[in-house]
Each structure stands twice: as structure tokens, then as C-alpha cells.
C-alpha positions as CSV (number, residue, x, y, z in Angstrom):
1,X,166.8,130.4,27.2
2,X,163.0,130.2,26.7
3,X,161.3,133.5,25.9
4,X,158.0,132.5,27.5
5,X,159.2,133.4,31.0
6,X,159.0,131.5,34.2
7,X,155.8,130.4,35.8
8,X,156.1,133.1,38.4
9,X,156.5,135.8,35.7
10,X,153.6,134.5,33.7
11,X,151.4,134.5,36.8
12,X,152.4,138.1,37.5
13,X,151.5,139.1,33.9
14,X,148.1,137.3,34.2
15,X,147.3,139.2,37.4
16,X,148.3,142.6,36.0
17,X,146.4,142.1,32.8
18,X,143.3,141.0,34.6
19,X,143.5,144.0,36.8
20,X,144.0,146.4,33.9
21,X,141.0,144.8,32.0
22,X,138.7,145.3,35.0
23,X,140.0,148.9,35.8
24,X,140.0,150.3,32.3
25,X,137.2,148.3,30.7
26,X,139.6,146.8,28.1
27,X,138.5,144.7,25.2
28,X,141.8,142.9,25.2
29,X,145.4,143.2,26.4
30,X,148.5,141.2,26.0
31,X,152.2,141.0,27.0
32,X,154.8,140.1,24.3
33,X,158.5,139.5,24.8
34,X,161.1,140.3,22.3
35,X,163.7,137.8,21.0
36,X,167.3,138.3,22.1
37,X,168.1,142.0,21.4
38,X,170.8,142.5,18.7
39,X,171.9,146.0,17.6
40,X,170.6,146.7,14.1
41,X,168.3,143.7,13.9
42,X,164.5,144.2,14.2
43,X,163.4,141.6,16.9
44,X,160.2,139.7,16.7
45,X,157.6,139.6,19.4
46,X,156.5,136.4,21.1
47,X,153.2,136.3,23.1
48,X,153.5,135.4,26.7
49,X,150.0,136.2,28.2
50,X,146.8,137.2,26.3
51,X,143.7,138.5,28.1
52,X,141.0,137.2,27.9
53,X,142.4,133.7,27.5
54,X,141.9,132.0,24.2
55,X,141.8,135.3,22.3
56,X,142.7,135.0,18.6
57,X,145.6,137.2,17.4
58,X,145.1,139.1,14.1
59,X,147.7,140.8,12.0
60,X,148.3,144.5,12.7
61,X,149.1,146.7,9.7
62,X,152.5,148.3,9.8
63,X,152.0,151.9,10.8
64,X,155.2,152.9,9.0
65,X,153.6,152.1,5.6
66,X,151.0,154.2,3.7
67,X,147.6,153.4,5.3
68,X,145.0,151.9,3.0
69,X,141.4,152.9,3.1
70,X,139.1,150.3,4.6
71,X,135.4,149.8,4.7
72,X,133.7,150.2,8.1
73,X,133.7,146.8,9.9
74,X,131.3,145.3,12.3
75,X,132.6,145.2,15.8
76,X,134.5,141.9,16.3
77,X,133.6,139.4,19.0
78,X,137.3,138.6,19.7
79,X,140.2,141.0,20.4
80,X,142.5,142.3,17.8
81,X,146.0,141.5,18.9
82,X,149.3,141.3,17.1
83,X,150.1,137.7,15.9
84,X,153.1,135.8,17.2
85,X,156.2,136.7,15.2
86,X,155.2,140.3,14.3
87,X,158.3,142.5,14.2
88,X,158.8,145.1,16.9
89,X,158.9,148.0,14.4
90,X,155.4,147.0,13.1
91,X,154.0,148.2,16.4
92,X,155.9,151.4,16.6
93,X,154.3,154.9,16.4
94,X,154.0,156.1,12.8
95,X,157.1,157.8,11.7
96,X,159.8,157.8,9.1
97,X,160.3,154.4,7.4
98,X,163.8,154.0,8.9
99,X,162.6,154.5,12.5
100,X,162.1,151.2,14.3
101,X,162.4,152.2,18.0
102,X,159.4,152.5,20.3
103,X,159.1,155.7,22.3
104,X,158.3,155.6,26.0
105,X,154.6,155.6,25.3
106,X,153.9,155.3,21.6
107,X,150.3,155.1,20.6
108,X,149.4,153.3,17.4
109,X,146.7,154.5,15.1
110,X,143.2,153.3,15.9
111,X,142.2,150.0,14.2
112,X,138.6,149.2,13.4
113,X,136.5,150.8,16.1
114,X,138.9,150.4,18.9
115,X,141.9,152.3,20.2
116,X,145.2,150.6,20.8
117,X,148.0,151.5,23.2
118,X,151.4,149.9,22.8
119,X,153.9,150.5,25.6
120,X,157.4,149.1,25.4
121,X,158.8,147.1,28.4
122,X,162.1,149.1,28.8
123,X,164.8,148.4,31.3
124,X,168.4,149.6,31.1
125,X,167.7,151.0,27.6
126,X,166.8,147.5,26.4
127,X,163.4,146.7,24.9
128,X,162.3,143.5,26.6
129,X,158.8,143.4,25.1
130,X,155.6,145.3,24.8
131,X,152.3,145.8,26.6
132,X,149.4,146.0,24.2
133,X,146.0,147.2,25.4
134,X,142.7,147.8,23.4
135,X,139.4,149.2,24.3
136,X,136.3,150.9,22.7
137,X,136.2,154.4,21.3
138,X,136.5,156.0,24.7
139,X,139.8,157.9,24.9
140,X,142.6,157.6,27.4
141,X,143.2,160.2,30.1
142,X,146.6,161.3,31.2
143,X,146.1,159.5,34.5
144,X,145.2,156.3,32.8
145,X,148.2,156.6,30.5
146,X,150.5,157.2,33.5
147,X,149.1,154.1,35.2
148,X,149.6,152.0,32.1
149,X,153.2,153.2,32.0
150,X,153.8,152.2,35.6
151,X,152.4,148.7,34.9
152,X,154.7,148.5,31.9
153,X,157.7,149.6,34.0
154,X,156.8,147.0,36.6
155,X,156.5,144.2,34.0
156,X,159.8,145.3,32.5
157,X,161.7,145.1,35.8
158,X,160.0,141.7,36.5
159,X,161.0,140.4,33.0
160,X,164.6,141.6,33.5
161,X,164.9,139.9,36.9
162,X,163.2,136.8,35.6
163,X,165.7,136.5,32.7
164,X,168.6,137.1,35.1
165,X,167.3,134.4,37.4
166,X,166.9,131.9,34.7
167,X,170.4,132.7,33.4
168,X,171.8,132.0,36.8
169,X,169.9,128.8,37.1
170,X,171.1,127.6,33.7
171,X,174.7,128.4,34.6
172,X,174.2,126.5,37.9
173,X,172.8,123.5,36.0
174,X,175.7,123.6,33.6
175,X,178.2,123.7,36.5
176,X,176.4,120.8,38.2
177,X,176.5,118.8,35.0
178,X,180.2,119.5,34.6
179,X,180.9,118.5,38.2
180,X,178.8,115.4,37.7
181,X,181.0,114.4,34.7
182,X,184.2,115.0,36.7
183,X,182.8,112.9,39.6
184,X,182.1,110.1,37.2
185,X,185.6,110.3,35.9
186,X,187.0,110.3,39.4
187,X,184.9,107.2,40.2
188,X,186.2,105.4,37.1
189,X,189.8,106.2,37.9
190,X,189.5,105.1,41.5
191,X,187.9,101.9,40.4
192,X,190.7,101.3,37.8
193,X,193.4,101.9,40.5
194,X,191.8,99.4,42.8
195,X,192.6,96.3,40.6
196,X,196.4,96.9,40.4
197,X,196.4,97.9,44.0
198,X,194.8,94.6,45.0
199,X,197.4,92.7,42.9
200,X,200.3,94.5,44.6
201,X,198.9,93.7,48.0
202,X,198.5,90.0,47.0
203,X,202.1,89.8,45.6
204,X,203.5,91.4,48.7
205,X,201.8,89.0,51.0
206,X,202.9,86.0,48.9
207,X,206.4,87.4,48.9
208,X,206.4,87.8,52.7
209,X,205.5,84.1,53.1
210,X,208.7,83.2,51.2
211,X,211.0,84.7,53.8
212,X,211.7,83.5,57.4
213,X,211.5,86.2,60.1
214,X,215.3,86.1,60.5
215,X,215.9,86.8,56.8
216,X,217.1,90.3,56.1
217,X,214.6,90.7,53.3
218,X,211.7,89.8,55.7
219,X,211.5,93.4,57.0
220,X,211.4,94.8,53.5
221,X,208.6,92.5,52.4
222,X,206.8,93.3,55.6
223,X,207.1,97.1,54.9
224,X,205.7,96.5,51.4
225,X,202.7,94.8,52.9
226,X,202.2,97.5,55.5
227,X,202.4,100.3,52.9
228,X,200.1,98.5,50.4
229,X,197.6,98.2,53.2
230,X,197.9,101.9,53.9
231,X,197.4,102.7,50.2
232,X,194.3,100.5,50.3
233,X,192.9,102.5,53.2
234,X,193.6,105.8,51.4
235,X,191.9,104.5,48.3
236,X,188.8,103.6,50.3
237,X,188.9,107.1,51.8
238,X,189.0,108.6,48.3
239,X,186.1,106.4,47.2
240,X,184.0,107.5,50.2
241,X,184.8,111.1,49.4
242,X,183.7,110.6,45.8
243,X,180.5,109.0,46.9
244,X,179.8,111.8,49.3
245,X,180.5,114.4,46.6
246,X,178.1,112.7,44.2
247,X,175.4,112.7,46.9
248,X,175.8,116.5,47.2
249,X,175.4,116.9,43.4
250,X,172.1,115.0,43.0
251,X,169.4,117.3,44.2
252,X,168.5,117.7,40.5
253,X,167.6,114.9,38.0
254,X,170.4,112.7,36.7
255,X,173.2,115.1,35.7
256,X,174.8,112.8,33.1
257,X,172.3,110.9,30.9
258,X,173.1,107.4,30.0
259,X,173.3,108.4,26.3
260,X,175.9,111.1,27.0
261,X,179.0,110.9,24.8
262,X,181.4,112.0,27.6
263,X,185.1,110.9,27.1
264,X,185.9,107.8,29.1
265,X,188.2,108.3,32.1
266,X,190.6,105.7,30.6
267,X,191.6,108.1,27.9
268,X,190.3,111.6,28.8
269,X,189.3,113.9,26.0
270,X,189.5,111.4,23.2
271,X,187.7,108.4,21.8
272,X,189.4,105.0,21.6
273,X,191.6,104.3,18.7
274,X,191.3,100.8,17.5
275,X,194.1,98.6,16.1
276,X,195.1,94.9,15.7
277,X,195.7,93.4,19.1
278,X,197.0,90.0,20.2
279,X,194.6,89.0,22.9
280,X,197.1,86.6,24.6
281,X,199.5,89.5,25.1
282,X,196.8,91.3,27.0
283,X,195.7,88.3,29.0
284,X,199.0,86.7,30.2
285,X,200.1,89.4,32.7
286,X,196.6,89.7,34.1
287,X,196.3,85.9,34.5
288,X,199.5,85.9,36.5
289,X,198.0,88.4,39.0
290,X,194.6,86.6,39.0
291,X,196.2,83.2,39.8
292,X,198.1,84.7,42.7
293,X,194.9,86.2,44.1
294,X,193.1,82.8,43.6
295,X,196.0,81.1,45.5
296,X,195.7,83.5,48.4
297,X,191.9,82.9,48.6
298,X,192.3,79.1,48.3
299,X,190.4,79.0,45.0
300,X,190.9,76.7,42.1
301,X,192.3,78.4,39.0
302,X,191.9,77.0,35.4
303,X,192.9,78.5,32.1
304,X,192.2,77.1,28.6
305,X,194.2,79.1,26.1
306,X,194.9,78.0,22.5
307,X,198.6,78.6,21.6
308,X,197.7,80.8,18.6
309,X,194.8,83.2,18.2
310,X,194.1,85.6,15.3
311,X,194.4,89.3,16.1
312,X,191.3,91.2,17.1
313,X,190.3,94.9,16.5
314,X,190.5,96.6,19.8
315,X,192.3,99.1,22.0
316,X,195.0,97.5,24.1
317,X,194.7,99.7,27.2
318,X,190.9,99.5,27.1
319,X,190.9,95.8,26.7
320,X,193.3,95.4,29.6
321,X,190.8,97.3,31.8
322,X,187.9,95.2,30.6
323,X,189.6,91.9,31.5
324,X,191.0,93.4,34.8
325,X,187.5,94.4,35.9
326,X,185.9,91.0,35.0
327,X,188.7,89.0,36.7
328,X,188.3,91.2,39.8
329,X,184.6,90.5,39.9
330,X,184.9,86.8,39.4
331,X,187.5,86.4,42.2
332,X,185.8,88.8,44.6
333,X,182.4,87.1,44.4
334,X,183.7,83.6,44.4
335,X,184.0,82.5,48.1
336,X,184.7,78.7,47.4
337,X,185.3,76.6,44.4
338,X,187.2,78.3,41.6
339,X,187.4,80.4,38.4
340,X,188.1,79.3,34.8
341,X,189.0,81.3,31.7
342,X,188.8,80.0,28.2
343,X,189.7,81.7,24.9
344,X,189.4,80.9,21.3
345,X,185.6,80.9,21.0
346,X,184.2,82.0,17.6
347,X,180.9,83.5,16.5
348,X,180.0,84.3,12.9
349,X,177.3,87.0,12.4
350,X,176.1,89.1,9.5
351,X,178.1,92.0,11.1
352,X,181.4,90.0,11.0
353,X,183.3,87.3,12.8
354,X,184.0,87.6,16.5
355,X,186.5,86.0,18.8
356,X,185.2,85.1,22.3
357,X,186.8,84.9,25.7
358,X,184.7,83.3,28.5
359,X,185.2,83.7,32.2
360,X,183.4,81.2,34.5
361,X,183.1,81.2,38.3
362,X,181.4,79.2,41.1
363,X,180.5,82.4,43.0
364,X,177.3,83.9,44.3
365,X,175.8,84.5,40.9
366,X,173.5,87.4,39.7
367,X,169.8,87.2,40.5
368,X,167.5,87.4,37.5
369,X,166.0,90.7,38.8
370,X,169.4,92.3,38.7
371,X,170.6,91.1,35.4
372,X,168.9,93.8,33.3
373,X,170.5,96.6,35.3
374,X,174.0,95.4,36.1
375,X,175.6,97.7,33.5
376,X,174.2,100.8,35.2
377,X,176.7,103.0,37.0
378,X,176.8,102.3,40.8
379,X,174.1,99.6,40.5
380,X,175.0,96.6,42.7
381,X,171.6,95.0,43.2
382,X,171.4,92.4,45.9
383,X,175.2,92.7,46.5
384,X,174.6,96.2,47.9
385,X,173.2,94.5,51.0
386,X,176.1,92.0,51.4
387,X,179.4,92.3,53.1
388,X,181.6,92.3,50.0
389,X,182.7,95.9,49.2
390,X,182.2,97.4,45.8
391,X,181.3,100.5,43.9
392,X,179.0,99.1,41.1
393,X,181.3,100.6,38.5
394,X,183.2,97.5,37.1
395,X,180.6,96.3,34.6
396,X,179.5,99.8,33.7
397,X,183.2,100.6,32.7
398,X,183.4,97.2,30.8
399,X,180.2,98.0,28.8
400,X,181.3,101.6,27.9
401,X,184.7,100.4,26.7
402,X,183.3,97.4,24.8
403,X,180.8,99.6,23.0
404,X,183.6,101.8,21.7
405,X,185.6,98.7,20.6
406,X,182.5,97.4,18.7
407,X,182.4,94.4,21.0
408,X,179.6,92.6,22.9
409,X,179.2,91.0,26.3
410,X,177.0,88.1,27.4
411,X,176.3,87.3,31.1
412,X,174.7,84.0,32.1
413,X,173.8,83.2,35.7
414,X,173.5,80.5,36.8
415,X,176.5,79.3,34.9
416,X,176.0,76.7,32.3
417,X,177.5,73.3,33.3
418,X,180.7,72.3,31.5
419,X,182.7,69.4,32.9
420,X,185.7,70.4,30.6
421,X,186.3,73.5,32.6
422,X,187.4,71.7,35.8
423,X,184.8,73.5,38.0
424,X,182.2,71.9,40.2
425,X,178.7,72.0,38.7
426,X,176.4,74.9,39.7
427,X,174.4,74.5,42.9
428,X,171.6,76.6,44.5
429,X,174.1,78.2,46.9
430,X,176.8,78.6,44.3
431,X,175.0,79.2,41.0
432,X,178.1,80.9,39.5
433,X,178.3,83.2,36.6
434,X,179.6,82.9,33.0
435,X,180.7,86.1,31.1
436,X,181.6,85.9,27.4
437,X,183.3,88.8,25.6
438,X,183.0,88.9,21.9
439,X,185.4,91.1,20.0
440,X,185.6,91.6,16.2
441,X,188.5,89.9,14.3
442,X,190.9,92.4,12.7
443,X,190.4,90.8,9.3
444,X,186.6,90.7,9.5
445,X,185.4,92.9,6.7
446,X,182.9,95.1,8.5
447,X,185.5,96.2,11.0
448,X,188.9,96.2,9.5
449,X,188.7,99.7,8.0
450,X,186.9,101.5,10.9
């Protein structure tokens, strides 16, 4: 917590010091706050407000030490105030060397041709700071000292309330940040649930088409479709709840900075562990679901998979989520035409050798204005105005997981023409998108020991 105090507290101090200076003809005055009080440790003083503004702080001799004789000095044009970092005991009333506490109204020895009054800001037996005042040789009356003490008491109470208020706000900000992190995890989990849920609905509908109405299994398949539709509705309700909750948590600046190292919702509380992974083992079950969805949507579906591929360094669960999100996007935003997946690409870089998997579609494409922001959470760009539902989390999750797996992603829209894929060439209405994932080979030297 900052020791300088809030703007309101500083304004109060400025007003009080200006009033004191005018009422008592002061040469200078200042308010200092102590560092966090710890029993047995002599805290330092930090200046908060100095009057007049721009006054130069000068060292104050420690009254607890033997005073040294000094030659008469010419009156100074600037006030003599304690410097930043002076210890609290150095402003105490002269006394035994072991005494470091300030009395209720300790008065330090005169310095130069001025008289200094140092009053502690005391509240609940805690020294929160000091009020320092100086003026010419004229002495202080009991009435003036009493008024100074009342000002010190007022500033002490204000300082205490200010610290309490800032403490509460810091706790509130911390709670909001924590709730923001939990909301992000909830968003990720809901998004990750959606893909297998979509696959189940698709399989159940395809299964229903295989039975005649008089078949005894028809009712069972029909029930599966009905319940999967119900689960889909519940999932949409949860997503809406998460969106409303996030809206309530955003009266302050972004609660979770982009560079935050929060654990991914895929594996809460831990970073991804990397190991050799056979990429075809991850792809094959996902491609089965994707081809069924393409069939239901009357889309063409092409795959180009070499029979043998070297293992990559990755996390199997995370890689499954990456491909699942990319396949879901390709199928969701492709209204006509088709989708093609090819594996076995290779890229050699100074950092190591990468294996590539490319996914191409004939869909709506990604406008150039959106391409620089598509990895931001909840960013949907032009698609936010369309009729296709989405949360804007798929590519953000992909990027987060790939970063942890030391992988890379390239997105090209419009899609580059390639007659070998089996897809129609890009057109103005169907520019399509190509996404290429690059993952390090397991035996690539820079990665194999990570």
C-alpha cells in the first residue's frame, strides 16, 4: 500500500497546513507518514505534504545525541524540514538514548533561529506520522499548542481512515481479479464442453436416421436426440450466465492482463507437461466426429494423412483441445463447399524442426481488420454481427495451449488456392481460411530435453 495517501487525504493535509501557516505565521510546516509500524523497529518518515510547496528538506540533527556547538547562521530563505527517510526517533524530544517514542506533544530543540514543534499523529496507540511546524523566535502559547494538537489528532484520524479505506479497496480489487480468473476458467470449460456436445448431437441425429419409426430402437435414438438438445440448451444458458457475470465484474480495468500466467482451465493449477505424442492418434477420433458433422451439413470432407509421422513434443489432452477448436471453427463458419485437413508438413528453423498440420475451408473467411485480434479472448470481430453463435474463445484457447507446447500457428485468409486439396478455389463470397499448426518434433534438439 502506498504511504503517500489518497488524493483526498493529501488535499486535506494541504488545506490544514495552509490554514496553520496563515494563522500562526509559520515559516514552514509539513506532514510525514511513517512506514508500516513494527514493534521494536524504528520506522522512517516519508513526506506527504510540505508547505510552502517546493520547500527543500534539510537534515535535522538527532536530539538524542550530544549537541555540537554551531556558529550563528544567517536566516535561510527556505524552510528547514526533515528529509525523506529520517528515522522517527530522530525527531523525538531529547531524552535517554534508548528512548525512541514521541510523547503527545514533544517539542524539539530550536534549530538555527527558528523554533520547531513536532507532533505525532497518534491513533489507537499507533504512530501514523508526524506534523512538523516551524516559525521565527516568537514562542508558542498554550492555546496555540492546543490547536496544533487538535489539528494533529484530526490528521491522525483522517490518515487512519484513509489507510483503512485503501486496504478495503485493495482487498476488493484482489477479489475482483480472483473472480475474473474464475470467470475466464468457466468460459474455457464451457467452450471445451461445447465441441463434444455438438458431436454427440450429430451422432444421435445420424443414428436416428438409420432406424425406421416402427423399429424398437427408434424411440431410444429419439430420446438421445431430445436429451442432447436439452443439454445444448442448458449449455447456452450457462454461457449466458457466464457472460452476464463477466459484465458485472468489469467496472474496473481489465482484471486479467494478457500477460497473466494463470493456469489454463484444461489443467487447473498446473502447467502443461510435454511428452512424445503420435499426432495421428490424436487426430483420428476427432476426424471421425468432424466427418459426421460435415455429412450432416452437406459439406465436402477431405483428409490427406501420411501413414507414418514422427512423434512431436506436446501434451495429448491440450493438443486434442487445439484440434477440436479448430475443426469446430472450420465446420461452423463453412456454409457451403467443404473442409480439408492435411498433415505431414515440415518446417526447419534455427529453433528446431517443426511438423505442420493444415486445415483449409471454403467458409466466410476472416477480414484483414480482424486478423490481428482474433486471438484475444471474446473477440469475434465481424462475426459478432452475424447469425452464427459463438463466444470468441476458441482461438484464444488454441493460442494459450500452443504457447505452452512451444508451437506456432499461422492463419491465412483468403485461403491459398491448392487444387490438390479437392476444394473449390476461393471466391469473393467464400474466401475461406487456412490454418497451419507447427509443433516441434520430439527429436528436435532445442526441444527434446524441455
